[in-house]
N, C-alpha and C positions, 0 to 999 in steps of 0.2 A: 346571774347577778354579776355585775362588773366588779373589778378589783377595787374600785373606788367606793363601793358601798359596803355597809355593815348592817347586819340585822341585830335587833335588841333581844334580850333574854338569853344570850349566850353567857356561859360561865367565864369566858375569856374577854368579856366585853371591855373591861378597863384596860387590859393589856393591848387589846386590838386597837382601841382609841389611841393610846400612846404611841404605838408602833406606826400607825398610819399618820398621825399628826407630825411625827418626826421624819416622815419619808414623802411628804407631799409638798409640792412646790407651788408656784403660781399657776392658777388654773384658768381655763377658758370659762366664759360667762356661766354656762349651765352644765358643765361636766358633772359626772356622777358625784354626788356629795358624800361626805364621809359618813354622815348619819342618814340612814333610810330606815323605813319600817317595813321589812319583808320585801324590799324592792318596790313598794307602793309609790307611784308618782302621781301627782295631780296634774291638772292641765298646765301646759307650758306657756309662759309668757309670750313665746314666739307666735302662738295662735292668735292672741288678741292685740299684739303690738304691731304686727306685720302690715295691716291695712288700716289702722286707725287714722281718722281724719285730723290733719293739722295744717295750720295756715302756712307752715314752712315745708315746701316740697322736698328740699334737699338739705341734708345735714351740713354743718359747717366743719370744714377741715378734713384732710385725708385720713388722719388717724381714727376719727369718729366714724367716717364713712366706711372704712375698712372694718372696724369693730362691728358695725351694724350688719355688714355683709356676712361676716362669720357668725354673728349671733342668729341671724335669720336662716342660717344653714345653706347659704349660696356658696357652692364650691368654687365658683368662678369669681373670686374676690380680688384677683389682680386687676390692674387697670386695663381697659378704661371703665370707670364708673363715675357717676356725677357727684359733685359736692361743691359747696360754696367756698370761695376763697376770700371774699370781702365781707366784713360785717355790715348788717343792715343799718346800724347806728354806730357812729364813731365812739369808741369806748372812752371812759374817763382817763384811762392811762394804758400803757402797753401791757401791764400785768394786773390791772384792776380786777378784783374778784366781784362776783355777782351773787347777790342774796336772792334766794328763791323761797317763797312761802305761799300758803293758801289760806283763805279765809271763807269758810262755809259755815256760818253759825248753825248750831245744832237746833233742830226745830222743837224738841221736847221742852215743855215749860219748866220742868223740874231740874233741868240741867243748869250748870253753873254759868253757861254762856248762851241762853236762849236768844233766838233772833229778835224777839220783841224787846230785849234788854241789852242790845249789842253796843250802846254808846260807850261803855267802859272798854269793851273789846276794841272798838274803832280807835280809841285813844292810844292803845297799844300799837296799832298799825301806824298811827300818825307819828309816834316816836320813831319808828323804823324809817318812815319817810324823811324825818328830819335828819337822819344819819347822812343823807346825801349820797349814798352809795348806789351803784348799779343794782337795780332790784327788778325781779320779775314776780308778780303777785297774781295768783289765781283767785277769782271771786265769781259769785253767781251774777247774772246780768243785772238784777235789780240793785246791786251794790256797786256797779262799775263806776257810775258818775261820782258818788261820794267819795270813793277811794281814789279815783283819778284826780279829783279836785284837791287832794291833800298835797300835791306836789306838781308844779308845772314845768316839767322838763322831760326830754325823751328817755332819760335813764330811769324813770319811774314807769315801768312797762306793765300794763294791766291787761290780763287775759280773762275773758268772760265766755269762752266757748263751751264750757261744761255747766249747764244750768243747775244741776244738783251733784252731790257727791257720788251719786249712783250712775251718772252719765260718763264717768271715767272708765276707760276700757277694762281696767283690772277689777272694777267693782260691778260692772253691768251684769255679768253672769253670776256674781256672788250674792246678789240681793237676797234671794230666798235662803241661801245658806246662812248669811249673817243674821237674817231675821228669824230663822227657825232652828236650824241645827246648832248654831254656836251658843245661843242661850241655853239650849238643852244640855250641851256639853258643860257649860259653866255650872249648872245645877247639879252635875254629877261629880264635881270636884270632891276629892277626899282631903279636907284640910281645915275642918272647922272645930277640931278638938283642942283641948289644952296642950296636948303633946306638941303642937306646933308653936306654942308661945303666942306672941303678939303678931306674928307674921302669918296673915291669912289671905284668902282670895278677896279682892276688892269688889264689892257689889257694883260700884259706879263704873266698872269696866264692862258690865253685862248689858250693852246696848248695841243694837245693830248699827246705828248711825255712827257710833264711836268706832266700831270695828272698821267701817267704811272710811272714815277720816284717816285712821292710822294707815290703811292700806293705800289710800290715795297719795300719801307723801312720797312713796316710792315711785308711783307713776309720774308725778309732776316733775320729779328731778329728771326722769328719762325724757319726758316731753320738753322741758326747758333746754336741755342740752342739745336735742335735735333742732330746736328753733334757734337758739343761741344768737339773738339779735346783736350782741355786743362783741362777738367773736372771742369770748373769754375762755381761759383754761382753768381758772381758779373759782371754785364755787363754795357757797355756804347755804345750806338749808337751815331755816329757823322756823320754829312754830310761831303761829300768829299771836300766841300769848307770850311771846319771848320777853317783853318788857312790861312786867306786871305793874299795876298801879301802886302797889306797895313795894318800893325798892329803895336802895340807898339814895339819899338826896345830896345834891351838891350845895355849895355856899349860897346859892340863890333859892334853895328849897325845891329845886326841880328834881323829881324822881328820875334816876338814870341819866341825869344831865351830862355827867362826866363821860359816860360811855358813848352816848350818840353824838356828842360834839367831838370826841377823839377820833372817830372813824376806825376803819379797819387797817391792819398793818400787813402789808404784802409780805414782809420778811417772815412773819409768823406763819403765814400760809405756806410759804416755801419750806419752812422747817417741818411742818406737819406732813407735807406731801413727799418730802424726802423719806419719810418712814412708810407712809401708805402707798406711795408710788402710784402706778396705774391700776392697781388691783383692788383698792378699797378706800375707806374713809376713816377719819378720826372723829370720835364723838365722846360725849361726856358720860361718865360712869358714876353711879352712886352706890354706896355700900349699904349693906343690910346691917342693922344692929344685931341681928341674930345669925350672922354668917352669910355665906353665898354658896351656891352650888358649884361643885367641881364637875369635871367631865364624866365622873362615874355616878353622879347623882341620879336618883330614880326619876327626877322630873324629865329627863331626856328620853326615857323609855316608857313611862307610865302616864297616859293622858290624864288620869285622875289626879295626878300630882304635878302636872306641868306648870301650875301657877307658881311653883317655887323657883322657876327659871328667871324670875324678874331680876334684872341686873343692870340694864343700861336705861338712860333716859335720853331719847333721841330728840331732845329739844333743839340741839344744834349739832350739825356735823358738817365737816369740810372735806374737800378732796379736789382733785383735778377732774377733767371731763371723763377720762376712761375709768378712773376710780369710782366716780359717782355712778356711772353707767353699770359697772360691775356690781356695785352694792345694790343698785335699784333692782336689777333683774334677779339677783340672788335672793333678795328679800321677797320679791313677788313669787318666785318659784317655791321658796320656803313656805309662805302662806298657803299656796296651792297644795303642796305636799302634806302640810300639817292638816289642812281641811280633809284631804283624801284619807288620812290616817287617824281621824278622830281626835285631833288635838285642838285646843282652844286658841284662837288667834286674835282676841278682842282688843289687844293693846300691844304697841310696838315693843315694849320691854319684855313681853312674853314671847316675841318672835326673834328679836336681835340675838339673844344668846344662842339660839339654834343656828342662826346665820353664821355667827362667829365660829362655831365648832364644825358646822357642815362645810363651810367654805373658808378654810384658813387663809390668812393674809388678806382678809376683807375688812375686818373691824379691828381698829386700834383705839385706844381710849386715853382720856385724861382722867385720872383717878379723882374721886371726890375728896376735897379738903377745904379747910377754912380759908377764906380770903382775909386780907388786912382789914382792920375795923372800919375804916371809912368806906369800904366797898361791901362789907358784910351785911347780911340781913337774914331773917329766918329761912326764907326760900332761896338759899344761896346755892346756885349751881355755877361753878367756876366758868362753864362754857359761855356764859354771857360776856365774860371779859377777856378770855385768853387770846382771842384773835383780834382784839382791838388795840389801839395805840396806847391805851392806859398803861402807865408805868414805864413806858419807853421800850425800845427794841430788845433790851436785855431782860426784860420781864417776861419770861416764857415759862409755861407749865411743863410738868413731867408728862411724857407721852410713852405708853407702854403697850406691849403685846398682851392682851388679856388672856390668851391661852397660857402664856408663861406665868403670868402674875396672879391669875384666878383659877383657871380651870385645870391646869396641870402643875400647879406650884409645888416644887420639891419632889417631883415624880419623874424627873429625867427628861423633861421636854426642853429643847434648846431653841430659843427664838432665833429667827433668821435675820431679824432686823434689831439693832440695839435700842434699848430703852433710852429715851432722851431726858436728861436731867433738867430740873428747874433752875430758874435764875431770877434775879431782880426781886420784885414783890412777892414772888412765888418761892423764894428760897426758904428752905426749912420744910418744904412740903414732904420731901422724902423722909425726913426724921419722923414726922407725924404718921406717914404711911408705914414706915418700918415698925413703929410701935403696934400697929394693927396687923403686923406680919403680912403686909400686902405687897412689898417689893423685896426681891432678894438682897 
């Protein structure tokens, strides 16, 4: 077993985590993770990403091409190797970010968003189209025309090369696993007694198609960056349900009008990337009314209790090209390793906490807090707003290292990158968070 790995069940587990967390630096894409289970590894993303078909033969830019050479294990990663230097489509601006999302309506009729009732869901996509940002959207072929028709310009880039969610490389070999093994693991959860309070496993997560959708999010970010038609280095992944029908309304009564008319703020992307750098992403975090697991919680060692790991909502996350690539392959490797070790992987917030601890300096977070009244509503996730121009350039959210603020709080862990304070319409967020004992 390598020095970067740790087995569970040891009496010194907690101490071992803290020591290793304090002595690990930025890591290569798939180096030995901090948490493993007896050294058990699943299939490597290298195996299914090396030869997957894409319309883009060459990656954009020297840094991404070099990263790909190292990731695929090519020792001869010095020049010459091929990469594109010119974007396929002239970008909206020199630092314009690109939004990436996928829309594959789930086929089961009992789901909240079945394909036969997708009109409401398509309205959400239309709102994103109206934002006018550089956007790459993945859809099944039968929806390409209706989605492409929402906006008539080259910066609305629709990809329909994957007919179903199962045709994406990281899902193709997972189909039987997600359809048989994962539901069985869900049924084995130990968490339905009163001792766990109101926080219990979510039955709506127990669906093969749901597992595949969550897993696909990591792949499409990898794929989008390799295609990179706009030559961008700033990225935002958003869920297709990002702009719910029930949201804050502007003076004209339009849901989310203030947000999609304001557009994205490049300065706020720069601020987040200065923390996450080339190794990871910044995503939204939501708190539990009943607490949250720390690095010593049994959920990270006991598959029957892993549902307790639920901590992040990956509805939106941002980063630069290398940060997104590192997050994507670490997420995919974590899913593969969890599968091989008997852990349930049916929802991204059951996987992201493992990614955060297994690969430090990968996940940074915007803590959950209330927005000003005009922007607030019951399903209020701050990530809908924090990278928009709403509130002006000085309206910025707090950004923290979740290992320091959640998983090892008060236990001697020193973050390598400073927490960023809030400003503008987000001022006062730290006071609210301190009351919950969430920030030092």
